[in-house]
N, C-alpha and C positions, 0 to 999 in steps of 0.2 A: 502495500500498500502506499510508502516512504517512498519509494522508488518511484512510483505513478505520481504520485502530489509537487514530487520535486521536476518530472518532467513536464508538468503540466504550467509548475512554475514558470518553467526556463520557455516555454513556448510563448506564456503571456507578458515574460518580460521582453520575448523578442518582437512580438506584436505592436509593442508602447513605442510612441513617439519616439527619436533621438534629435541628439542636436543635429541640423542639417551640416553641420563641417564635421561629424563624428568619421573622423578615417579608416573607422573598420570596418564603416558600413563598405565602402570599396573592397577591401577583400573575402568581404563574407558573402558582397554578389558574386565576382567573376573572379575571384582568387588574387588578382594583382594589388597591388599597395597603391594609397592617393594618389592621384594623377600629378601631382607638381606642377612644373611649369614646361616640360618638353611639349613640344609642337603638336604630337599625338596623344598623349598623357599614356602612352601604354610603357609605365614604369614597373620592371621586377617582371617575372615567369609564374603564372598563374597556378596556384597551390590549390590541392583539394581540402575543404575543409570538412572538419567532419565533427559529434557531437558524441561524446559516450562513445566513440568507434565507430558508429554509423556513420552513414552521406549526410550531408548537410539534407534538412528539413525541405520540401519548396516553399510553405509559406514563409521560413524562416528568411530563405535568398529571394523571394519576392518582395519582402519588406525591406528589407537590406538594399536592394537594387533601388526601389524606390526611392528612397533616403538619398542615395549615393547619386541618382539623376537628377537632385535639386538642391543638390551639393552646390555651394559660390566654388569649392575646391574645382569642380569639372568646367573647365574654361569653355567658351561657346564655341573657339576653333578645334576643340580638342574633338574632332567627329568620329576618329573612329575609338578611339575608347567609350566614347558613346555608345554607338554602335554595340562593341563588345558589353559593356553592362546592358544593353537591350536584349542582348541573344542572350546572354546568363540567366535574364530575367523570362525569355521566353522558353527556355529550356526550364526551366522551374514550372512555369505555368504546362508545360506539357507533363513534366512527371506526375503533378496535380490533376491531370486529365481535363486539362482548360484551355483546349485547341482553340478556340475563338480567342482568349485572351495573347496567345500566343503568337498568334497570325498578327492582330495588331500591334504587337511588340516589333517584329519581322517587318514588317511595314514600316515601322518608325526608322529602324535600323538601317533599312535600306537607303531610305531619303537620307537620313543623317551624311553617306558615306555614297550618294550621287555623285562630288567629283573624283570618286576613286574609280568609277565604270569603267575607265583605259587601265589599269593600273593590274598588269597580268599578275604579282606576285597578289594583289587583294584579292581579285578575282577569283582564284585556285586555291585558297586559302578560306579567309572569311565568306568569300561569294559564295564557293560551292557550300561550305558550313549551311547557311543561311539558305539555301537551297534546299538543302535534305533536310536542314527541319521546319523549312514550308511543306516538303513531302510528306512528312510526320505530322504534322500538325493537318493536313487534310485527308490523312488514311487514318488517325484517330478519330477524326470527325464521321468519318464514312465514305468519303470523296476521294475514292481509288480512280477517277478519271483525271480528276487534278493532281491525282497524287506521284500516278505512274510517269506520265511525262516528269516530272522535276526530278523524279530519283532515276529515270534514264539519261537525265542531260547531266547531271553530279556527276555519274556512272562515268559518261562520256569525256569528262575534261578531266579528271584524275584515274585513267586506266589503268596504272602502276601502282594506285596507292591502297593498301589490302583496308588499311583501316575505313576506305570511301568506299571501296567495293563492298564491303560486311555491312555497312548501313545502307548502300542502296538497295541488295538483295534481300534484306530485309522488309525494306519498304515495298518490292515490287513481291515479295513472298505472298504477304499480306492481299495483295489483288488475285492472286492463283486462286481457280476454281478449285472446287472440292468434286475430285472424281472422276477429271477429266487432264488428258495428259496435255502439256503445256510448257515450252522453253523455261529450261531452269534457269534461275537470274545468279545458281552461284558457281556457274564455270569460271567466269572470272576470278574469283575467287579460287577456286581449285587448280587453276595453273599458277597465282601467286603464292599458291600454300598448298600443297602437296595433305596437311593436314583435314582440309577443308571438304576434301573427300566426303568424311564422314558427316559432317554438319549438312552436305550435298544430301545425302543417301536420308538423312532424319528427316530434312527438309521436303525431299518424294514423298516418304511416309504419311505425315502431314500433310501434305493436300492431295493424299489415297494415290498416287502413281505408281503403283505395285512393280508396274513392269520396269520403271526405272529408278525403284528401289534394288533390284537385282540387278541389273545393269550398273551400279555401281559398288553392288557387294565383291568386286576382286578388286577394288582399288583400296577396301578398309581394310586396317590389319586389326583383330579380335585378339586381344590380348589378357586371356585367363589367369588366374592366378593358377602360379603351381601348386600350391599346396593349401593348406588352413591358414586363413588371414589372424591376425595377431586382432583379439576384440575390437579396439576402437577403431581401425582403421577405416570401416564404413563409416561409421556415425561422425568423422570427421574430414572424412572422404578424401583422406590422403591417398596417396600414390598406394598402390595393391587394391584399395577401397574401391577410389574411381573408377579404377580400372575395371574392375568387378563390376560396378552400376554401369558402365556404359557398353562393357559387352555385354551384358543381359538383355541393356536395350535394344542395340543393336541387333542380337540374334534374334529378338523375339520380331521385332519388325519384319525382317529375313524371312521368318519361319512362317506370317502372316500372308506375306506378301506370295510368298509360294502357295499357300494355299487359295490364294483369290486367281493364282493365274494358271491353276489347273495342274499342282505340282502338290496332291495333299501328300505323299510318300517322302518328297523333299520336306515338306511342313513340320510333320510328325520324327524325322529327324533331330533338324534343329530344335524343335522344345525339348526333346528327351536331350540333347545335347546339354541344352540349358539348365535346364533341372539337374542333372551328374551334376554339371561344372559348378553351380551355386552350392548345393551340398555341399562338395568337395571342398569349398571355399572357408564354410563357416569353420568359426574358431574352435579352439576345441576348450570347452568349458572350463572356466575357471572362477576361483574364489576372490571376492573386494567390490568395494562401492560401485568401481567400473562394468561390473557384469550387466548394470541394471539398465545403464546407456547404450552397452553395446548391442544388448539384447531386441531394445525397442528398435533399433535402425534393422538388426536382419529381420524382425519379424515383420516390418515395412517391406522389406524387399521381398520378405516370401509372401504376401500379399497381392503384391504386383507380379509377382510371378504366376500366383494362381487365378487370379485375375486377368492378363493375360492369357493365360494357356486356356480358358474355358474360350476367351475368344477366338483363340486360331483350330481347338478343338470343335467348335460351332463351326467355323469354315469349310474344315474338314468335310464336316459332315454334308455340308450342303453341296459341296463341292462333289463329294459321291453319292447324292441323291437320296439321304437318311434323314429327311424332314423334323420325325418325332426325335430322333435325336440330335439336332440342330436346338429347336426349341427346348427340348431336356436340360441341355447344358447351358443355357440361360433363364432357366425358371431361379428366379430369388439370389441371380448372381450379379452384383454391380459390374458394370461394364465402362470402361473410359470413354471421357469427350474427346474421342480423336477421329480419325475418317476411316479406320478400319472398322470400326462400330459403326456408323454410318453405309459404308460397303456394306457391311455383313446384314446389316435389319434391311436395308434393303436388296438384296441379294434372296435374301429369306422370306420376305414378303411377295416378292416375283415367283418363286419357286414353290414356296408351301399350298396346301391345298385350300380351297374356301373357307372349311371347317375350321382349319386353326392360323387364321388371317390374322382373330383381334388376340392369338398369343402375343404376337410380335410386337416387343415395343415400339413407341412411338419415336421416330427419326427426330424430331424438331429439338429436345432438349441436348439431344447433341449436336447437333448446328450450331444453338448458342453455345455451349460450350467451345466450340472452335474458334468461335469469333470472339472469348474472352482469354483465348490462349493469346491469337492473333493480337490485340490491345497490350498484354502484357512484353511480347516478342518486341512490339514497337515502342515500347516504354524503355525497354532493356537497352535501346542503341541510343537514346538520348545524349548521354556524356558524351559517347562515342563519335557524335556527331559534331562538336565542337572541334574543329581543328584550330591549329595553334596561328594564329595571324602569323602571316608569312611577310618578310619585308626585303629588301636589297641587302640589309646590313645581316637578317639572320638565314642568307642562306651561306651556306660551308661552302667556299671556295674551291671547287671541286678538282681543277688544276694542281692547284697547290697541296693537294690532301694526300695525292698517291707520291710526290717528289720525297716528300717529309717522314714518311713512314718507309718508304725505302733506303731513305737516308738512316735512319734509326737501326735498320738493319743490318746494316751494309758497316758502321759506324760499333755495333756492338753493343747498341742502348737496349737488341730486343731480343733474343734468340728466339727461331722458329717456335719454339714450343710454350713460348711464354706468352699470359695472355695481353692483349691490345688494352684492358682495363685495368693492369698493374704495372707492365713494363716499358712505359713507353712516358715521358714528359709530354709531349704534345698531345692535346685531346681530341683531336680529330685524326683519322687517316683509315686508309685501306691496307689489307692483307689479301694476298691470293695464293693459296697450297695448295698444289698437288695431291689428290689420292691415290694410293695403290690401287684401286680398283677403279683407278679411268674418270672418275668426277672430279670435278676442282670446285674447293669453298673460298668462298667470297665474304671477305668481313669490312664493315666499314662501322668506325665508331663516332658519329657526331655530338661536339658539345654545340647541339641546338635546339630550341623550344618546340620543335615539330618532327615525330617520329614519323609523320609520311615522307619528310626530306631524307630522313634518312634511307630508309624502306626505296624510293626513287633510286637514289645516289648508289646503293649497291645493288639494285637491278640494272643499272645503268652502266656498270663496270663491271657485272657479270655478260651482259650481252657485250662489252671491250674483249672479251676474254674469249667468247666465244667465235669472234671474227678475229680475233686473231689465232686460233686454230683451224682457221679456213671452214668456219663450219655457218650457214644462216641462220640457226635457231640452238636453241636451249631448253632443257626440261631444268627445273624444280624438284632435286630429289629429296629435300629435307628444309625446311627452315625454323631457324630460332629467332625472335624477336627480344630485344631485353631494355629496360628503363634505366636508369642509374638518378635513385629518390633521395630527397633531404629530407628527412622527417623529424618533426615536431611531436614529442612526448610531454605529456602532462601528468603525474600518478601513476606513473605504466600504461597510459592508452594516448595512442595516437590521438592528435589531434588534425595535424595538416600534413601534406607531402608536397614536395615540388621536385619536377623532376629536374635533373641536370645533365642529362643526354641523354642520346638512345645507341642501340647496336644492334645492327640486324645481320646476323648469316645465313647464307644458301649456300646450300654443295647443291652444285648444278650438273648435267650432263650434257655435253655438245652433239649435237646432233644435225643429222643430214634432211632437206626440206622433204617433207610427207610422214616423215617419223612419226607417232604416235600425236595428231593435228588437235585431241581433245586437251592435250598438254603443255603441246609447245609453245615457246613464246619466239613470236621472230625477231632477231638481235636489232638487225639493221629497224624495224618498226621501233624498236625502243630506243635508239640512238637519235633517229628522227623526232621523234618529240619529245624526249628530254635534251638533249645534246644543245640543242638552243638555248634553254635555262641555264645549263650548268660549267658551259663549255667557256660561254664568253665573259669578260673579264666584268666583275663589277664594281659599282661605284666605291670607292675609298671611304670609310666611317672612321671618323675616331674611335 
């Protein structure tokens, strides 16, 4: 009770009027310190504020932004900072599920920066970000006709930035019809990050494209635990526990897809394997305070497997023409609110005798559940849509990054086995390493406020490596993205974190034209698209 009262008091205090010149309102709104007298007002790097270890509460952010926008500290000419504050307030409105208020703030942000319409750095960062947020607001309000073109335009503007592609794909996913084959919006992300194949498979299951699920299965690695897990691994979603959950989900989706596409034997095989693997991964019983927490997590997983198992068994029965068995499998059984249930009930209603039609549950509640899940997905990428503003001074000099890192290697400051994170004084640089299996590892560490910049520069370097090898294309075999953060703690709890730099590692395989066209990236196209931005000399800044 005491903690709830304390939280209530926190919310009440946050909503109270504060002095218009309160410096903390700026940081509580968009993460940056108060603007000072810089031309654009963009002082410092954006931090992510937390309260009691949780992301800032939307109504607190809205109140802080409103006060900051009215502050005399925000000078009339600081249009970029004004747009940055308005964008932060729009994002908070989206998280509070108020798309109308978000759209109003996005209109104001675009009006404030109308003079930057010709600035390519603004357009590819803040401009794309506002476009994604506008698409999210349209989608959240149910206007997919307005949302889809905006998401497509944002995707086309930054085709090699994984962050942009994932947000755009989430929006486009929300507009896909359930139960009908449609082009997957996740293919671009899959080219940039091979791990996105699993996401793509789950998204095909989400819309009921079961043929698409099976087509993606060979590209997905399922990593079952080798034996019993420690009790708390599942509860804490730690390595081992999280792989058990993901392997279970993917395998059950594949099992249902087999049943729905006429392979009941394959569905039975996959379902039996899930039950065997989950049983084998269960921890050996132990005594202690952690047993109850661990047991709760495993009980939840057991219920999930049982629920999906009955769903799959019912679909197998439909595929084999055993309608009474299919109906019996659904009696007093909770069903997941997903596309598989919609497909199952549709197939069952079509095939069941007229006398049994009343026994088939109504589809409407499950369709409603699908809509709710899509809204959650849209809300989940709002923060990801907040691209860091890019200016000429924020773009790392691409040409100088390579000589500096090579100079460090030649001079002995960094051995080939030492990480860039600790072995070199310069904060920016590339490293390229040939692997024994014929692949090449390309790394870039950038002291820049933009993760998207580092992602693009690493990809550009990979394209150069491919061309130097005499190959027109390359495939990303493995990808790792890192962020270095400065965290502020209070009484052992994180209250804010500020990015200090980003790193991307790509393991690539250079290939000839026509090899794996669904995964290969055209090296020349990447150089043509990104070269004009990163090759030319940048204005000198103090």
